[in-house]
PyMOL Python script that loads the backbone (N, CA, C, O; Angstrom):
from pymol import cmd

cmd.read_pdbstr("""\
ATOM      1  N   MET A   1       0.850  -1.176   0.000  1.00  0.00           N
ATOM      2  CA  MET A   1       0.000   0.000   0.000  1.00  0.00           C
ATOM      3  C   MET A   1       0.892   1.234   0.000  1.00  0.00           C
ATOM      4  O   MET A   1       1.922   1.268   0.674  1.00  0.00           O
ATOM      5  N   HIS A   2       0.489   2.240  -0.759  1.00  0.00           N
ATOM      6  CA  HIS A   2       1.243   3.489  -0.849  1.00  0.00           C
ATOM      7  C   HIS A   2       0.346   4.660  -0.473  1.00  0.00           C
ATOM      8  O   HIS A   2      -0.873   4.613  -0.640  1.00  0.00           O
ATOM      9  N   ILE A   3       0.979   5.712   0.040  1.00  0.00           N
ATOM     10  CA  ILE A   3       0.273   6.941   0.378  1.00  0.00           C
ATOM     11  C   ILE A   3       0.713   8.016  -0.604  1.00  0.00           C
ATOM     12  O   ILE A   3       1.904   8.293  -0.743  1.00  0.00           O
ATOM     13  N   LYS A   4      -0.251   8.616  -1.278  1.00  0.00           N
ATOM     14  CA  LYS A   4       0.038   9.689  -2.229  1.00  0.00           C
ATOM     15  C   LYS A   4       0.734  10.840  -1.498  1.00  0.00           C
ATOM     16  O   LYS A   4       0.455  11.094  -0.327  1.00  0.00           O
ATOM     17  N   SER A   5       1.633  11.528  -2.188  1.00  0.00           N
ATOM     18  CA  SER A   5       2.330  12.672  -1.590  1.00  0.00           C
ATOM     19  C   SER A   5       1.324  13.661  -1.014  1.00  0.00           C
ATOM     20  O   SER A   5       0.278  13.926  -1.606  1.00  0.00           O
ATOM     21  N   LEU A   6       1.663  14.197   0.150  1.00  0.00           N
ATOM     22  CA  LEU A   6       0.759  15.123   0.830  1.00  0.00           C
ATOM     23  C   LEU A   6       0.710  16.478   0.140  1.00  0.00           C
ATOM     24  O   LEU A   6       1.708  16.950  -0.406  1.00  0.00           O
ATOM     25  N   ARG A   7      -0.465  17.095   0.174  1.00  0.00           N
ATOM     26  CA  ARG A   7      -0.604  18.478  -0.284  1.00  0.00           C
ATOM     27  C   ARG A   7       0.166  19.388   0.676  1.00  0.00           C
ATOM     28  O   ARG A   7       0.439  19.009   1.815  1.00  0.00           O
ATOM     29  N   GLY A   8       0.506  20.563   0.217  1.00  0.00           N
ATOM     30  CA  GLY A   8       1.262  21.516   1.025  1.00  0.00           C
ATOM     31  C   GLY A   8       0.575  21.899   2.320  1.00  0.00           C
ATOM     32  O   GLY A   8       1.233  22.044   3.350  1.00  0.00           O
ATOM     33  N   ASP A   9      -0.755  22.067   2.285  1.00  0.00           N
ATOM     34  CA  ASP A   9      -1.477  22.444   3.503  1.00  0.00           C
ATOM     35  C   ASP A   9      -1.434  21.333   4.549  1.00  0.00           C
ATOM     36  O   ASP A   9      -1.425  21.610   5.748  1.00  0.00           O
ATOM     37  N   LEU A  10      -1.407  20.081   4.102  1.00  0.00           N
ATOM     38  CA  LEU A  10      -1.321  18.967   5.045  1.00  0.00           C
ATOM     39  C   LEU A  10       0.068  18.881   5.666  1.00  0.00           C
ATOM     40  O   LEU A  10       0.201  18.614   6.860  1.00  0.00           O
ATOM     41  N   GLU A  11       1.101  19.105   4.860  1.00  0.00           N
ATOM     42  CA  GLU A  11       2.464  19.133   5.396  1.00  0.00           C
ATOM     43  C   GLU A  11       2.605  20.260   6.416  1.00  0.00           C
ATOM     44  O   GLU A  11       3.243  20.084   7.454  1.00  0.00           O
ATOM     45  N   ALA A  12       2.012  21.418   6.122  1.00  0.00           N
ATOM     46  CA  ALA A  12       2.058  22.554   7.051  1.00  0.00           C
ATOM     47  C   ALA A  12       1.344  22.213   8.358  1.00  0.00           C
ATOM     48  O   ALA A  12       1.821  22.575   9.434  1.00  0.00           O
ATOM     49  N   TYR A  13       0.208  21.522   8.276  1.00  0.00           N
ATOM     50  CA  TYR A  13      -0.533  21.120   9.477  1.00  0.00           C
ATOM     51  C   TYR A  13       0.337  20.228  10.358  1.00  0.00           C
ATOM     52  O   TYR A  13       0.384  20.406  11.575  1.00  0.00           O
ATOM     53  N   LEU A  14       1.025  19.269   9.739  1.00  0.00           N
ATOM     54  CA  LEU A  14       1.901  18.381  10.507  1.00  0.00           C
ATOM     55  C   LEU A  14       2.992  19.173  11.213  1.00  0.00           C
ATOM     56  O   LEU A  14       3.271  18.936  12.389  1.00  0.00           O
ATOM     57  N   ARG A  15       3.611  20.111  10.504  1.00  0.00           N
ATOM     58  CA  ARG A  15       4.675  20.930  11.112  1.00  0.00           C
ATOM     59  C   ARG A  15       4.127  21.783  12.256  1.00  0.00           C
ATOM     60  O   ARG A  15       4.729  21.845  13.328  1.00  0.00           O
ATOM     61  N   GLU A  16       2.995  22.433  12.033  1.00  0.00           N
ATOM     62  CA  GLU A  16       2.403  23.320  13.046  1.00  0.00           C
ATOM     63  C   GLU A  16       2.029  22.588  14.325  1.00  0.00           C
ATOM     64  O   GLU A  16       2.065  23.167  15.411  1.00  0.00           O
ATOM     65  N   HIS A  17       1.672  21.323  14.198  1.00  0.00           N
ATOM     66  CA  HIS A  17       1.245  20.538  15.356  1.00  0.00           C
ATOM     67  C   HIS A  17       2.312  19.543  15.816  1.00  0.00           C
ATOM     68  O   HIS A  17       2.030  18.643  16.607  1.00  0.00           O
ATOM     69  N   ASN A  18       3.530  19.710  15.321  1.00  0.00           N
ATOM     70  CA  ASN A  18       4.658  18.836  15.695  1.00  0.00           C
ATOM     71  C   ASN A  18       4.329  17.355  15.516  1.00  0.00           C
ATOM     72  O   ASN A  18       4.599  16.534  16.393  1.00  0.00           O
ATOM     73  N   LEU A  19       3.744  17.030  14.368  1.00  0.00           N
ATOM     74  CA  LEU A  19       3.316  15.659  14.093  1.00  0.00           C
ATOM     75  C   LEU A  19       4.110  14.985  12.977  1.00  0.00           C
ATOM     76  O   LEU A  19       3.791  13.858  12.597  1.00  0.00           O
ATOM     77  N   THR A  20       5.121  15.637  12.453  1.00  0.00           N
ATOM     78  CA  THR A  20       5.838  15.088  11.300  1.00  0.00           C
ATOM     79  C   THR A  20       6.435  13.720  11.604  1.00  0.00           C
ATOM     80  O   THR A  20       6.275  12.794  10.809  1.00  0.00           O
ATOM     81  N   LYS A  21       7.118  13.571  12.731  1.00  0.00           N
ATOM     82  CA  LYS A  21       7.729  12.278  13.076  1.00  0.00           C
ATOM     83  C   LYS A  21       6.664  11.213  13.318  1.00  0.00           C
ATOM     84  O   LYS A  21       6.827  10.063  12.911  1.00  0.00           O
ATOM     85  N   LYS A  22       5.584  11.595  13.977  1.00  0.00           N
ATOM     86  CA  LYS A  22       4.501  10.634  14.224  1.00  0.00           C
ATOM     87  C   LYS A  22       3.871  10.189  12.910  1.00  0.00           C
ATOM     88  O   LYS A  22       3.533   9.018  12.743  1.00  0.00           O
ATOM     89  N   PHE A  23       3.714  11.134  11.972  1.00  0.00           N
ATOM     90  CA  PHE A  23       3.155  10.765  10.678  1.00  0.00           C
ATOM     91  C   PHE A  23       4.091   9.818   9.938  1.00  0.00           C
ATOM     92  O   PHE A  23       3.633   8.831   9.363  1.00  0.00           O
ATOM     93  N   GLU A  24       5.382  10.096   9.941  1.00  0.00           N
ATOM     94  CA  GLU A  24       6.331   9.229   9.239  1.00  0.00           C
ATOM     95  C   GLU A  24       6.297   7.812   9.806  1.00  0.00           C
ATOM     96  O   GLU A  24       6.360   6.839   9.054  1.00  0.00           O
ATOM     97  N   LYS A  25       6.198   7.693  11.125  1.00  0.00           N
ATOM     98  CA  LYS A  25       6.112   6.372  11.754  1.00  0.00           C
ATOM     99  C   LYS A  25       4.815   5.666  11.347  1.00  0.00           C
ATOM    100  O   LYS A  25       4.832   4.492  10.975  1.00  0.00           O
ATOM    101  N   ALA A  26       3.692   6.389  11.420  1.00  0.00           N
ATOM    102  CA  ALA A  26       2.399   5.803  11.047  1.00  0.00           C
ATOM    103  C   ALA A  26       2.379   5.437   9.568  1.00  0.00           C
ATOM    104  O   ALA A  26       1.809   4.415   9.185  1.00  0.00           O
ATOM    105  N   LYS A  27       2.999   6.270   8.737  1.00  0.00           N
ATOM    106  CA  LYS A  27       3.052   6.007   7.298  1.00  0.00           C
ATOM    107  C   LYS A  27       3.779   4.696   7.015  1.00  0.00           C
ATOM    108  O   LYS A  27       3.315   3.892   6.206  1.00  0.00           O
ATOM    109  N   LYS A  28       4.911   4.477   7.671  1.00  0.00           N
ATOM    110  CA  LYS A  28       5.660   3.226   7.474  1.00  0.00           C
ATOM    111  C   LYS A  28       4.831   2.023   7.906  1.00  0.00           C
ATOM    112  O   LYS A  28       4.785   1.008   7.210  1.00  0.00           O
ATOM    113  N   LEU A  29       4.176   2.144   9.061  1.00  0.00           N
ATOM    114  CA  LEU A  29       3.317   1.051   9.522  1.00  0.00           C
ATOM    115  C   LEU A  29       2.205   0.781   8.516  1.00  0.00           C
ATOM    116  O   LEU A  29       1.943  -0.369   8.162  1.00  0.00           O
ATOM    117  N   PHE A  30       1.551   1.851   8.058  1.00  0.00           N
ATOM    118  CA  PHE A  30       0.433   1.710   7.127  1.00  0.00           C
ATOM    119  C   PHE A  30       0.878   1.072   5.821  1.00  0.00           C
ATOM    120  O   PHE A  30       0.195   0.191   5.299  1.00  0.00           O
ATOM    121  N   GLU A  31       2.014   1.506   5.288  1.00  0.00           N
ATOM    122  CA  GLU A  31       2.483   0.969   4.011  1.00  0.00           C
ATOM    123  C   GLU A  31       2.847  -0.510   4.119  1.00  0.00           C
ATOM    124  O   GLU A  31       2.741  -1.244   3.136  1.00  0.00           O
ATOM    125  N   ASN A  32       3.272  -0.954   5.297  1.00  0.00           N
ATOM    126  CA  ASN A  32       3.588  -2.371   5.498  1.00  0.00           C
ATOM    127  C   ASN A  32       2.359  -3.199   5.852  1.00  0.00           C
ATOM    128  O   ASN A  32       2.248  -4.357   5.451  1.00  0.00           O
ATOM    129  N   ASN A  33       1.435  -2.601   6.606  1.00  0.00           N
ATOM    130  CA  ASN A  33       0.228  -3.302   7.031  1.00  0.00           C
ATOM    131  C   ASN A  33      -0.845  -2.263   7.368  1.00  0.00           C
ATOM    132  O   ASN A  33      -0.857  -1.734   8.480  1.00  0.00           O
ATOM    133  N   PRO A  34      -1.749  -1.961   6.424  1.00  0.00           N
ATOM    134  CA  PRO A  34      -2.761  -0.926   6.661  1.00  0.00           C
ATOM    135  C   PRO A  34      -3.636  -1.169   7.891  1.00  0.00           C
ATOM    136  O   PRO A  34      -4.260  -0.238   8.401  1.00  0.00           O
ATOM    137  N   PHE A  35      -3.683  -2.397   8.363  1.00  0.00           N
ATOM    138  CA  PHE A  35      -4.512  -2.702   9.524  1.00  0.00           C
ATOM    139  C   PHE A  35      -3.682  -3.086  10.741  1.00  0.00           C
ATOM    140  O   PHE A  35      -4.125  -3.861  11.589  1.00  0.00           O
ATOM    141  N   HIS A  36      -2.469  -2.534  10.820  1.00  0.00           N
ATOM    142  CA  HIS A  36      -1.633  -2.740  12.005  1.00  0.00           C
ATOM    143  C   HIS A  36      -2.434  -2.283  13.227  1.00  0.00           C
ATOM    144  O   HIS A  36      -3.054  -1.220  13.186  1.00  0.00           O
ATOM    145  N   PRO A  37      -2.435  -3.058  14.306  1.00  0.00           N
ATOM    146  CA  PRO A  37      -3.271  -2.728  15.467  1.00  0.00           C
ATOM    147  C   PRO A  37      -3.066  -1.321  16.032  1.00  0.00           C
ATOM    148  O   PRO A  37      -4.027  -0.703  16.492  1.00  0.00           O
ATOM    149  N   SER A  38      -1.849  -0.808  16.008  1.00  0.00           N
ATOM    150  CA  SER A  38      -1.619   0.514  16.599  1.00  0.00           C
ATOM    151  C   SER A  38      -2.210   1.645  15.761  1.00  0.00           C
ATOM    152  O   SER A  38      -2.383   2.755  16.263  1.00  0.00           O
ATOM    153  N   LEU A  39      -2.520   1.382  14.492  1.00  0.00           N
ATOM    154  CA  LEU A  39      -3.113   2.413  13.635  1.00  0.00           C
ATOM    155  C   LEU A  39      -4.612   2.568  13.860  1.00  0.00           C
ATOM    156  O   LEU A  39      -5.181   3.628  13.603  1.00  0.00           O
ATOM    157  N   ASN A  40      -5.240   1.507  14.339  1.00  0.00           N
ATOM    158  CA  ASN A  40      -6.691   1.513  14.541  1.00  0.00           C
ATOM    159  C   ASN A  40      -7.422   2.011  13.287  1.00  0.00           C
ATOM    160  O   ASN A  40      -8.304   2.866  13.369  1.00  0.00           O
ATOM    161  N   THR A  41      -7.046   1.468  12.141  1.00  0.00           N
ATOM    162  CA  THR A  41      -7.660   1.849  10.865  1.00  0.00           C
ATOM    163  C   THR A  41      -9.137   1.461  10.881  1.00  0.00           C
ATOM    164  O   THR A  41      -9.498   0.347  11.259  1.00  0.00           O
ATOM    165  N   GLU A  42      -9.984   2.406  10.463  1.00  0.00           N
ATOM    166  CA  GLU A  42     -11.416   2.117  10.478  1.00  0.00           C
ATOM    167  C   GLU A  42     -12.144   2.832   9.350  1.00  0.00           C
ATOM    168  O   GLU A  42     -11.726   3.890   8.879  1.00  0.00           O
ATOM    169  N   LEU A  43     -13.238   2.225   8.935  1.00  0.00           N
ATOM    170  CA  LEU A  43     -14.154   2.811   7.959  1.00  0.00           C
ATOM    171  C   LEU A  43     -15.115   3.711   8.726  1.00  0.00           C
ATOM    172  O   LEU A  43     -15.776   3.266   9.664  1.00  0.00           O
ATOM    173  N   LEU A  44     -15.189   4.972   8.326  1.00  0.00           N
ATOM    174  CA  LEU A  44     -16.010   5.935   9.051  1.00  0.00           C
ATOM    175  C   LEU A  44     -17.463   5.899   8.590  1.00  0.00           C
ATOM    176  O   LEU A  44     -17.771   5.478   7.475  1.00  0.00           O
ATOM    177  N   GLU A  45     -18.334   6.345   9.464  1.00  0.00           N
ATOM    178  CA  GLU A  45     -19.762   6.458   9.148  1.00  0.00           C
ATOM    179  C   GLU A  45     -20.018   7.752   8.388  1.00  0.00           C
ATOM    180  O   GLU A  45     -19.352   8.748   8.668  1.00  0.00           O
ATOM    181  N   PRO A  46     -20.936   7.785   7.455  1.00  0.00           N
ATOM    182  CA  PRO A  46     -21.663   6.654   6.889  1.00  0.00           C
ATOM    183  C   PRO A  46     -20.751   5.817   5.992  1.00  0.00           C
ATOM    184  O   PRO A  46     -20.018   6.354   5.162  1.00  0.00           O
ATOM    185  N   LYS A  47     -20.806   4.530   6.166  1.00  0.00           N
ATOM    186  CA  LYS A  47     -19.874   3.611   5.511  1.00  0.00           C
ATOM    187  C   LYS A  47     -19.931   3.652   3.990  1.00  0.00           C
ATOM    188  O   LYS A  47     -18.930   3.368   3.332  1.00  0.00           O
ATOM    189  N   GLU A  48     -21.066   3.994   3.425  1.00  0.00           N
ATOM    190  CA  GLU A  48     -21.181   4.011   1.958  1.00  0.00           C
ATOM    191  C   GLU A  48     -20.325   5.104   1.316  1.00  0.00           C
ATOM    192  O   GLU A  48     -20.118   5.080   0.103  1.00  0.00           O
ATOM    193  N   ARG A  49     -19.826   6.059   2.100  1.00  0.00           N
ATOM    194  CA  ARG A  49     -18.955   7.107   1.554  1.00  0.00           C
ATOM    195  C   ARG A  49     -17.520   6.620   1.371  1.00  0.00           C
ATOM    196  O   ARG A  49     -16.729   7.271   0.687  1.00  0.00           O
ATOM    197  N   LEU A  50     -17.175   5.478   1.976  1.00  0.00           N
ATOM    198  CA  LEU A  50     -15.851   4.856   1.839  1.00  0.00           C
ATOM    199  C   LEU A  50     -14.710   5.792   2.252  1.00  0.00           C
ATOM    200  O   LEU A  50     -13.693   5.898   1.567  1.00  0.00           O
ATOM    201  N   ILE A  51     -14.904   6.462   3.381  1.00  0.00           N
ATOM    202  CA  ILE A  51     -13.871   7.319   3.963  1.00  0.00           C
ATOM    203  C   ILE A  51     -13.331   6.603   5.197  1.00  0.00           C
ATOM    204  O   ILE A  51     -14.092   6.115   6.032  1.00  0.00           O
ATOM    205  N   TYR A  52     -12.006   6.550   5.295  1.00  0.00           N
ATOM    206  CA  TYR A  52     -11.331   5.800   6.348  1.00  0.00           C
ATOM    207  C   TYR A  52     -10.458   6.720   7.190  1.00  0.00           C
ATOM    208  O   TYR A  52     -10.208   7.870   6.829  1.00  0.00           O
ATOM    209  N   SER A  53      -9.999   6.188   8.321  1.00  0.00           N
ATOM    210  CA  SER A  53      -9.037   6.928   9.132  1.00  0.00           C
ATOM    211  C   SER A  53      -8.042   5.968   9.764  1.00  0.00           C
ATOM    212  O   SER A  53      -8.317   4.781   9.940  1.00  0.00           O
ATOM    213  N   PHE A  54      -6.868   6.518  10.104  1.00  0.00           N
ATOM    214  CA  PHE A  54      -5.920   5.800  10.950  1.00  0.00           C
ATOM    215  C   PHE A  54      -5.309   6.787  11.929  1.00  0.00           C
ATOM    216  O   PHE A  54      -5.275   7.991  11.673  1.00  0.00           O
ATOM    217  N   ARG A  55      -4.825   6.267  13.054  1.00  0.00           N
ATOM    218  CA  ARG A  55      -4.279   7.096  14.118  1.00  0.00           C
ATOM    219  C   ARG A  55      -2.844   7.515  13.853  1.00  0.00           C
ATOM    220  O   ARG A  55      -2.025   6.733  13.370  1.00  0.00           O
ATOM    221  N   LEU A  56      -2.559   8.779  14.183  1.00  0.00           N
ATOM    222  CA  LEU A  56      -1.171   9.226  14.293  1.00  0.00           C
ATOM    223  C   LEU A  56      -0.738   9.069  15.745  1.00  0.00           C
ATOM    224  O   LEU A  56       0.395   8.682  16.029  1.00  0.00           O
ATOM    225  N   ASP A  57      -1.641   9.369  16.643  1.00  0.00           N
ATOM    226  CA  ASP A  57      -1.459   9.166  18.079  1.00  0.00           C
ATOM    227  C   ASP A  57      -2.856   9.140  18.691  1.00  0.00           C
ATOM    228  O   ASP A  57      -3.845   9.047  17.964  1.00  0.00           O
ATOM    229  N   LYS A  58      -2.949   9.220  20.006  1.00  0.00           N
ATOM    230  CA  LYS A  58      -4.270   9.140  20.640  1.00  0.00           C
ATOM    231  C   LYS A  58      -5.156  10.339  20.313  1.00  0.00           C
ATOM    232  O   LYS A  58      -6.381  10.252  20.405  1.00  0.00           O
ATOM    233  N   LYS A  59      -4.534  11.463  19.928  1.00  0.00           N
ATOM    234  CA  LYS A  59      -5.293  12.685  19.692  1.00  0.00           C
ATOM    235  C   LYS A  59      -5.587  12.955  18.216  1.00  0.00           C
ATOM    236  O   LYS A  59      -6.658  13.468  17.889  1.00  0.00           O
ATOM    237  N   TYR A  60      -4.661  12.621  17.324  1.00  0.00           N
ATOM    238  CA  TYR A  60      -4.778  12.995  15.913  1.00  0.00           C
ATOM    239  C   TYR A  60      -4.974  11.791  15.001  1.00  0.00           C
ATOM    240  O   TYR A  60      -4.427  10.711  15.227  1.00  0.00           O
ATOM    241  N   ARG A  61      -5.785  12.020  13.950  1.00  0.00           N
ATOM    242  CA  ARG A  61      -6.076  10.978  12.973  1.00  0.00           C
ATOM    243  C   ARG A  61      -5.861  11.510  11.567  1.00  0.00           C
ATOM    244  O   ARG A  61      -6.002  12.705  11.309  1.00  0.00           O
ATOM    245  N   ALA A  62      -5.519  10.606  10.669  1.00  0.00           N
ATOM    246  CA  ALA A  62      -5.437  10.911   9.237  1.00  0.00           C
ATOM    247  C   ALA A  62      -6.700  10.358   8.593  1.00  0.00           C
ATOM    248  O   ALA A  62      -7.020   9.180   8.753  1.00  0.00           O
ATOM    249  N   ILE A  63      -7.412  11.201   7.871  1.00  0.00           N
ATOM    250  CA  ILE A  63      -8.626  10.793   7.159  1.00  0.00           C
ATOM    251  C   ILE A  63      -8.232  10.582   5.700  1.00  0.00           C
ATOM    252  O   ILE A  63      -7.592  11.443   5.096  1.00  0.00           O
ATOM    253  N   PHE A  64      -8.614   9.434   5.132  1.00  0.00           N
ATOM    254  CA  PHE A  64      -8.150   9.114   3.780  1.00  0.00           C
ATOM    255  C   PHE A  64      -9.199   8.401   2.956  1.00  0.00           C
ATOM    256  O   PHE A  64     -10.193   7.886   3.467  1.00  0.00           O
ATOM    257  N   ILE A  65      -8.932   8.391   1.642  1.00  0.00           N
ATOM    258  CA  ILE A  65      -9.751   7.653   0.684  1.00  0.00           C
ATOM    259  C   ILE A  65      -8.828   6.779  -0.157  1.00  0.00           C
ATOM    260  O   ILE A  65      -7.647   7.085  -0.322  1.00  0.00           O
ATOM    261  N   TYR A  66      -9.370   5.703  -0.680  1.00  0.00           N
ATOM    262  CA  TYR A  66      -8.619   4.861  -1.611  1.00  0.00           C
ATOM    263  C   TYR A  66      -8.717   5.456  -3.004  1.00  0.00           C
ATOM    264  O   TYR A  66      -9.812   5.752  -3.482  1.00  0.00           O
ATOM    265  N   ILE A  67      -7.573   5.631  -3.656  1.00  0.00           N
ATOM    266  CA  ILE A  67      -7.541   6.065  -5.054  1.00  0.00           C
ATOM    267  C   ILE A  67      -7.686   4.841  -5.947  1.00  0.00           C
ATOM    268  O   ILE A  67      -8.403   4.869  -6.947  1.00  0.00           O
ATOM    269  N   ASP A  68      -7.002   3.777  -5.578  1.00  0.00           N
ATOM    270  CA  ASP A  68      -7.143   2.468  -6.220  1.00  0.00           C
ATOM    271  C   ASP A  68      -6.744   1.425  -5.185  1.00  0.00           C
ATOM    272  O   ASP A  68      -6.590   1.756  -4.009  1.00  0.00           O
ATOM    273  N   THR A  69      -6.576   0.189  -5.593  1.00  0.00           N
ATOM    274  CA  THR A  69      -6.323  -0.883  -4.631  1.00  0.00           C
ATOM    275  C   THR A  69      -4.955  -0.815  -3.961  1.00  0.00           C
ATOM    276  O   THR A  69      -4.721  -1.503  -2.968  1.00  0.00           O
ATOM    277  N   SER A  70      -4.045   0.010  -4.493  1.00  0.00           N
ATOM    278  CA  SER A  70      -2.709   0.079  -3.899  1.00  0.00           C
ATOM    279  C   SER A  70      -2.292   1.490  -3.483  1.00  0.00           C
ATOM    280  O   SER A  70      -1.141   1.704  -3.103  1.00  0.00           O
ATOM    281  N   MET A  71      -3.218   2.458  -3.550  1.00  0.00           N
ATOM    282  CA  MET A  71      -2.861   3.853  -3.243  1.00  0.00           C
ATOM    283  C   MET A  71      -3.996   4.544  -2.499  1.00  0.00           C
ATOM    284  O   MET A  71      -5.167   4.422  -2.858  1.00  0.00           O
ATOM    285  N   ILE A  72      -3.611   5.282  -1.437  1.00  0.00           N
ATOM    286  CA  ILE A  72      -4.587   6.115  -0.737  1.00  0.00           C
ATOM    287  C   ILE A  72      -4.161   7.573  -0.830  1.00  0.00           C
ATOM    288  O   ILE A  72      -3.006   7.889  -1.115  1.00  0.00           O
ATOM    289  N   GLU A  73      -5.130   8.455  -0.581  1.00  0.00           N
ATOM    290  CA  GLU A  73      -4.837   9.882  -0.485  1.00  0.00           C
ATOM    291  C   GLU A  73      -5.376  10.390   0.844  1.00  0.00           C
ATOM    292  O   GLU A  73      -6.554  10.214   1.154  1.00  0.00           O
ATOM    293  N   ILE A  74      -4.512  11.017   1.622  1.00  0.00           N
ATOM    294  CA  ILE A  74      -4.950  11.635   2.868  1.00  0.00           C
ATOM    295  C   ILE A  74      -5.598  12.963   2.509  1.00  0.00           C
ATOM    296  O   ILE A  74      -5.011  13.785   1.806  1.00  0.00           O
ATOM    297  N   VAL A  75      -6.810  13.161   2.998  1.00  0.00           N
ATOM    298  CA  VAL A  75      -7.546  14.380   2.664  1.00  0.00           C
ATOM    299  C   VAL A  75      -7.505  15.406   3.783  1.00  0.00           C
ATOM    300  O   VAL A  75      -7.651  16.601   3.528  1.00  0.00           O
ATOM    301  N   VAL A  76      -7.307  14.959   5.020  1.00  0.00           N
ATOM    302  CA  VAL A  76      -7.245  15.887   6.151  1.00  0.00           C
ATOM    303  C   VAL A  76      -6.665  15.165   7.365  1.00  0.00           C
ATOM    304  O   VAL A  76      -6.779  13.946   7.496  1.00  0.00           O
ATOM    305  N   PHE A  77      -6.045  15.938   8.243  1.00  0.00           N
ATOM    306  CA  PHE A  77      -5.665  15.460   9.569  1.00  0.00           C
ATOM    307  C   PHE A  77      -6.614  16.125  10.547  1.00  0.00           C
ATOM    308  O   PHE A  77      -6.919  17.309  10.406  1.00  0.00           O
ATOM    309  N   THR A  78      -7.084  15.378  11.537  1.00  0.00           N
ATOM    310  CA  THR A  78      -8.040  15.942  12.484  1.00  0.00           C
ATOM    311  C   THR A  78      -7.630  15.666  13.916  1.00  0.00           C
ATOM    312  O   THR A  78      -6.928  14.702  14.221  1.00  0.00           O
ATOM    313  N   ASN A  79      -8.099  16.555  14.783  1.00  0.00           N
ATOM    314  CA  ASN A  79      -8.008  16.332  16.213  1.00  0.00           C
ATOM    315  C   ASN A  79      -9.210  15.461  16.555  1.00  0.00           C
ATOM    316  O   ASN A  79     -10.354  15.904  16.448  1.00  0.00           O
ATOM    317  N   HIS A  80      -8.956  14.247  16.958  1.00  0.00           N
ATOM    318  CA  HIS A  80     -10.005  13.248  17.157  1.00  0.00           C
ATOM    319  C   HIS A  80     -11.014  13.652  18.233  1.00  0.00           C
ATOM    320  O   HIS A  80     -12.146  13.168  18.226  1.00  0.00           O
ATOM    321  N   TYR A  81     -10.626  14.517  19.142  1.00  0.00           N
ATOM    322  CA  TYR A  81     -11.491  14.813  20.284  1.00  0.00           C
ATOM    323  C   TYR A  81     -12.102  16.199  20.270  1.00  0.00           C
ATOM    324  O   TYR A  81     -12.646  16.633  21.285  1.00  0.00           O
ATOM    325  N   LYS A  82     -12.031  16.910  19.155  1.00  0.00           N
ATOM    326  CA  LYS A  82     -12.689  18.223  19.076  1.00  0.00           C
ATOM    327  C   LYS A  82     -14.088  18.069  18.563  1.00  0.00           C
ATOM    328  O   LYS A  82     -14.807  19.059  18.425  1.00  0.00           O
TER     329      LYS A  82
END
""", "prot")
cmd.dss("prot")
cmd.show_as("cartoon", "prot")
cmd.util.cbc("prot")
cmd.orient("prot")
Protein backbone atom coordinates (compact mmCIF):
# COMPACT_ATOMS: atom_id res chain seq x y z
CA MET A 1 0.00 0.00 0.00
CA HIS A 2 1.24 3.49 -0.85
CA ILE A 3 0.27 6.94 0.38
CA LYS A 4 0.04 9.69 -2.23
CA SER A 5 2.33 12.67 -1.59
CA LEU A 6 0.76 15.12 0.83
CA ARG A 7 -0.60 18.48 -0.28
CA GLY A 8 1.26 21.52 1.03
CA ASP A 9 -1.48 22.44 3.50
CA LEU A 10 -1.32 18.97 5.05
CA GLU A 11 2.46 19.13 5.40
CA ALA A 12 2.06 22.55 7.05
CA TYR A 13 -0.53 21.12 9.48
CA LEU A 14 1.90 18.38 10.51
CA ARG A 15 4.67 20.93 11.11
CA GLU A 16 2.40 23.32 13.05
CA HIS A 17 1.24 20.54 15.36
CA ASN A 18 4.66 18.84 15.69
CA LEU A 19 3.32 15.66 14.09
CA THR A 20 5.84 15.09 11.30
CA LYS A 21 7.73 12.28 13.08
CA LYS A 22 4.50 10.63 14.22
CA PHE A 23 3.15 10.77 10.68
CA GLU A 24 6.33 9.23 9.24
CA LYS A 25 6.11 6.37 11.75
CA ALA A 26 2.40 5.80 11.05
CA LYS A 27 3.05 6.01 7.30
CA LYS A 28 5.66 3.23 7.47
CA LEU A 29 3.32 1.05 9.52
CA PHE A 30 0.43 1.71 7.13
CA GLU A 31 2.48 0.97 4.01
CA ASN A 32 3.59 -2.37 5.50
CA ASN A 33 0.23 -3.30 7.03
CA PRO A 34 -2.76 -0.93 6.66
CA PHE A 35 -4.51 -2.70 9.52
CA HIS A 36 -1.63 -2.74 12.00
CA PRO A 37 -3.27 -2.73 15.47
CA SER A 38 -1.62 0.51 16.60
CA LEU A 39 -3.11 2.41 13.63
CA ASN A 40 -6.69 1.51 14.54
CA THR A 41 -7.66 1.85 10.86
CA GLU A 42 -11.42 2.12 10.48
CA LEU A 43 -14.15 2.81 7.96
CA LEU A 44 -16.01 5.94 9.05
CA GLU A 45 -19.76 6.46 9.15
CA PRO A 46 -21.66 6.65 6.89
CA LYS A 47 -19.87 3.61 5.51
CA GLU A 48 -21.18 4.01 1.96
CA ARG A 49 -18.96 7.11 1.55
CA LEU A 50 -15.85 4.86 1.84
CA ILE A 51 -13.87 7.32 3.96
CA TYR A 52 -11.33 5.80 6.35
CA SER A 53 -9.04 6.93 9.13
CA PHE A 54 -5.92 5.80 10.95
CA ARG A 55 -4.28 7.10 14.12
CA LEU A 56 -1.17 9.23 14.29
CA ASP A 57 -1.46 9.17 18.08
CA LYS A 58 -4.27 9.14 20.64
CA LYS A 59 -5.29 12.68 19.69
CA TYR A 60 -4.78 13.00 15.91
CA ARG A 61 -6.08 10.98 12.97
CA ALA A 62 -5.44 10.91 9.24
CA ILE A 63 -8.63 10.79 7.16
CA PHE A 64 -8.15 9.11 3.78
CA ILE A 65 -9.75 7.65 0.68
CA TYR A 66 -8.62 4.86 -1.61
CA ILE A 67 -7.54 6.06 -5.05
CA ASP A 68 -7.14 2.47 -6.22
CA THR A 69 -6.32 -0.88 -4.63
CA SER A 70 -2.71 0.08 -3.90
CA MET A 71 -2.86 3.85 -3.24
CA ILE A 72 -4.59 6.11 -0.74
CA GLU A 73 -4.84 9.88 -0.49
CA ILE A 74 -4.95 11.64 2.87
CA VAL A 75 -7.55 14.38 2.66
CA VAL A 76 -7.24 15.89 6.15
CA PHE A 77 -5.67 15.46 9.57
CA THR A 78 -8.04 15.94 12.48
CA ASN A 79 -8.01 16.33 16.21
CA HIS A 80 -10.01 13.25 17.16
CA TYR A 81 -11.49 14.81 20.28
CA LYS A 82 -12.69 18.22 19.08
